[in-house]
N, C-alpha and C positions, 0 to 999 in steps of 0.2 A: 668894343671897349669893355674892359673888365670893370665890374661894378662891386665886387666883393673881395673877400680874401683868397678866393680860389679862382683860377682860370684854367685854360687848357694846358698851360705849360708849367705852372708853379702854384705854390700855396704860401701865403704869408704865415709866419709864426711870430709869436711875441713872447719875450722872456725878460724878466728883471735880472739885471747883472750888477754886481757890486761896482762901485766907482773904481776900486783898485784894479779889477779885471779889465774894465773899459780902458783905463789908462795904459795898461800893459798891451792891450790890443792895438791901441794907437801907436805905441812904440814898436810893435812887432810887424805891423802892416808894411808891405812893400810900397815903394813909391808909385803913386797912381792907383793903388788898390783900394777899392771901397770896403767899408765895413761889411757889407753884404757878401762881397766876394771872399773876404777873409773868413767869415762865419761858415759859408758853404764849404770852403776848402777844409776848414777845421772839422766840420761835421763829417765830410767824406772820409777824412783820415781816421777819425775815431771809429766810424762804422767798420772800415777795413781792419783796424786794429782789433776790435772786438770779435769780428768774424774769424780772424786768424786765431785769436785766443781760444775761441770755442771749438775750432777744428783740431787743436792740438790734443794729443792723447792725454788723459788725466795722469799727471806725473805723481800725484799723491798716493795713487794706488800702486802697490807692487812690492 
């Protein structure tokens, strides 16, 4: 049984989020989707977007 914020499969994170963003999350979630599932999917998408952005050649030079 997990006793803290970290176990073998995952880690809890805590963040304060404005009421406006939380309301929009609730509107955007798919039916049956938990807030945790939404947040994890959003984080995965943002990580991929940033990795892709970093791998692009610098277009400002040239």
